[in-house]
C-alpha positions as CSV (number, residue, x, y, z in Angstrom):
1,X,47.1,44.8,11.1
2,X,45.1,45.1,7.8
3,X,47.6,42.5,6.5
4,X,46.7,39.8,9.2
5,X,42.9,40.8,8.9
6,X,42.9,40.0,5.1
7,X,45.1,36.9,5.6
8,X,42.5,35.7,8.2
9,X,39.6,36.3,6.0
10,X,41.4,34.4,3.0
11,X,42.1,31.2,5.3
12,X,38.5,31.1,6.6
13,X,37.2,31.3,3.1
14,X,39.6,28.6,1.9
15,X,38.5,26.2,4.8
16,X,34.8,26.9,3.8
17,X,35.5,26.0,0.3
18,X,37.7,22.7,1.3
19,X,35.2,21.3,3.6
20,X,32.1,22.3,1.6
21,X,33.4,20.5,-1.5
22,X,34.7,17.2,0.2
23,X,31.9,16.1,2.3
24,X,31.0,12.3,2.2
25,X,28.4,11.0,0.0
26,X,26.1,9.9,3.1
27,X,25.7,13.6,3.9
28,X,25.1,14.9,0.4
29,X,21.3,14.9,1.0
30,X,21.5,16.5,4.4
31,X,23.6,19.3,3.0
32,X,20.8,20.2,0.5
33,X,18.4,20.6,3.2
34,X,16.2,17.7,2.2
35,X,13.9,16.4,5.3
36,X,10.9,14.3,4.6
37,X,7.7,14.0,6.9
38,X,8.1,10.6,8.9
39,X,5.0,8.5,9.2
40,X,3.7,7.9,12.6
41,X,4.6,4.0,12.3
42,X,8.2,4.6,11.5
43,X,11.4,4.5,13.5
44,X,12.9,7.7,14.6
45,X,13.8,9.9,11.6
46,X,17.3,10.2,10.3
47,X,17.6,13.4,8.1
48,X,18.1,12.7,4.5
49,X,16.6,9.4,4.3
50,X,13.9,9.1,1.7
51,X,13.1,5.3,1.6
52,X,12.4,2.7,3.9
53,X,12.4,-1.2,3.5
54,X,10.3,-3.7,5.2
55,X,12.2,-7.0,4.7
56,X,9.5,-9.3,6.3
57,X,7.1,-8.4,3.5
58,X,9.6,-7.1,0.9
59,X,7.9,-3.7,0.7
60,X,9.4,-0.2,0.2
61,X,7.9,3.0,1.5
62,X,8.8,6.4,-0.3
63,X,8.5,9.3,2.2
64,X,8.8,11.7,-0.6
65,X,5.4,10.5,-2.0
66,X,4.1,8.9,1.0
67,X,3.7,5.7,-0.7
68,X,4.2,1.9,-0.2
69,X,5.8,0.1,-3.3
70,X,5.4,-3.7,-3.5
71,X,5.3,-6.3,-6.1
72,X,2.3,-7.8,-7.5
73,X,2.2,-10.2,-10.5
74,X,5.6,-9.0,-11.8
75,X,4.9,-5.3,-11.5
76,X,5.6,-2.8,-8.9
77,X,2.5,-1.3,-7.4
78,X,2.4,2.2,-5.7
79,X,-0.3,2.7,-3.1
80,X,-0.9,4.9,-0.1
81,X,-1.8,1.8,2.0
82,X,-0.7,-1.9,2.2
83,X,-2.6,-4.3,0.2
84,X,-5.3,-6.9,2.0
85,X,-2.6,-9.6,1.5
86,X,-0.3,-7.9,4.2
87,X,-3.3,-7.0,6.6
88,X,-1.5,-9.3,9.2
89,X,1.6,-7.1,9.2
90,X,2.0,-4.6,12.2
91,X,3.6,-1.4,10.8
92,X,4.2,-0.2,14.2
93,X,6.2,-3.0,15.5
94,X,7.8,-4.3,12.3
95,X,11.4,-4.4,11.4
96,X,12.2,-1.3,9.3
97,X,15.6,-0.4,7.4
98,X,16.4,3.2,6.5
99,X,18.1,3.0,3.2
100,X,21.2,4.9,2.0
101,X,20.7,8.6,1.5
102,X,21.9,8.3,-2.0
103,X,19.9,5.5,-3.4
104,X,17.1,6.3,-5.8
105,X,14.1,4.0,-6.4
106,X,15.6,1.1,-4.6
107,X,12.8,-1.4,-5.9
108,X,14.4,-1.2,-9.3
109,X,17.5,-3.0,-7.6
110,X,15.5,-5.3,-5.5
111,X,17.6,-8.2,-5.9
112,X,20.3,-6.5,-3.7
113,X,18.0,-5.6,-1.0
114,X,16.5,-9.2,-0.9
115,X,19.8,-10.7,-0.7
116,X,21.2,-8.3,2.1
117,X,18.1,-8.4,4.1
118,X,16.0,-11.7,3.5
119,X,12.8,-12.0,5.5
120,X,13.5,-12.2,9.2
121,X,17.3,-12.1,8.8
122,X,17.6,-10.1,12.0
123,X,16.8,-13.3,14.1
124,X,20.2,-14.7,13.2
125,X,22.1,-11.4,13.3
126,X,21.1,-10.4,16.8
127,X,20.6,-12.2,20.0
128,X,17.2,-12.9,21.3
129,X,17.7,-10.4,24.2
130,X,18.7,-7.7,21.6
131,X,15.8,-8.3,19.0
132,X,13.2,-7.1,21.8
133,X,14.8,-3.8,21.9
134,X,15.8,-3.0,18.2
135,X,13.4,-1.3,15.9
136,X,15.3,-1.6,12.6
137,X,18.5,-0.9,10.9
138,X,20.1,2.3,9.6
139,X,22.3,1.9,6.6
140,X,23.9,5.3,6.9
141,X,24.8,5.0,10.6
142,X,25.5,1.3,10.0
143,X,23.7,0.4,13.3
144,X,20.3,-0.6,14.4
145,X,17.6,1.7,15.6
146,X,16.5,1.0,19.3
147,X,13.3,1.4,20.9
148,X,13.3,4.4,23.4
149,X,11.9,3.9,26.8
150,X,8.1,4.4,26.8
151,X,7.9,4.2,23.0
152,X,5.9,0.9,22.8
153,X,3.5,2.1,25.6
154,X,2.8,5.0,23.5
155,X,2.4,3.2,20.2
156,X,0.0,0.8,22.2
157,X,-2.1,3.5,23.6
158,X,-2.2,5.3,20.2
159,X,-3.5,1.9,18.5
160,X,-5.6,1.1,21.4
161,X,-7.5,-2.0,20.5
162,X,-6.6,-1.9,16.6
163,X,-3.4,-3.8,17.1
164,X,-3.0,-6.6,14.4
165,X,-1.3,-9.8,15.7
166,X,0.4,-12.0,13.4
167,X,-1.2,-15.3,12.6
168,X,0.8,-18.6,13.3
169,X,1.0,-19.3,9.5
170,X,2.7,-15.9,8.7
171,X,5.5,-16.5,11.1
172,X,8.5,-17.8,8.7
173,X,11.5,-19.5,10.0
174,X,14.7,-17.4,9.9
175,X,17.3,-17.6,7.2
176,X,20.9,-18.9,7.6
177,X,23.7,-16.4,8.3
178,X,24.6,-16.4,4.6
179,X,22.2,-15.8,1.8
180,X,23.2,-16.2,-1.9
181,X,26.8,-15.9,-0.9
182,X,26.2,-12.6,1.1
183,X,26.5,-11.9,4.7
184,X,23.0,-10.8,6.3
185,X,22.7,-7.5,7.5
186,X,25.2,-5.7,5.5
187,X,24.5,-2.2,3.9
188,X,23.8,-2.4,0.3
189,X,26.5,-0.6,-1.6
190,X,25.1,2.2,-3.8
191,X,26.6,1.9,-7.2
192,X,26.4,4.7,-9.7
193,X,23.5,3.4,-11.5
194,X,21.5,3.1,-8.4
195,X,21.7,7.1,-7.8
196,X,19.5,9.7,-9.2
197,X,20.3,10.9,-12.8
198,X,19.4,14.5,-12.1
199,X,20.7,15.6,-15.5
200,X,18.5,13.1,-17.1
201,X,15.3,14.2,-15.1
202,X,15.9,17.8,-16.0
203,X,16.2,16.8,-19.6
204,X,12.8,14.9,-19.4
205,X,11.0,17.8,-17.6
206,X,12.2,20.5,-20.0
207,X,9.5,21.6,-22.3
208,X,9.8,20.2,-25.9
């Protein structure tokens, strides 16, 4: 009896070790318990996501620091709010992409995101009847976020009369199905140099 009990415990520990060390990359952030606060304008939160990308204005959002990151005169600017140039953009209804769990500072690799998700690319990827129900795209699940019943009504009630409508001159024509040789809407493959170098960060933070 004792032999079977010891054998069972050994097998259980072995299985825990195997499954704990062979997890997929897309769940690495979840396993560490990372969960960021989601802003009121964002789509439903996917645990582990740190960055959003808004292709229509080519702006990133860091949930960790609660900051927007946008390009201005060749420099990346960090701000708690969007600049006046994007005052026409409706955060509550804009198309949002939840980036891969493993990417770090995606704006440093902006060429990939601008190529995979050009402005208004979804107009060519999804049918007209689908666009009305899609809120954005989740790179980790590789599928769109969808509006839930009643979500738009709640948002409109929340915003009341503050809703900002797009001006006609701000509406751009959709791109083609290919952009710089890349198929639109495909998740960006996170290469090793796009991940966070934790060893390097620890070395920098260590007192001299």
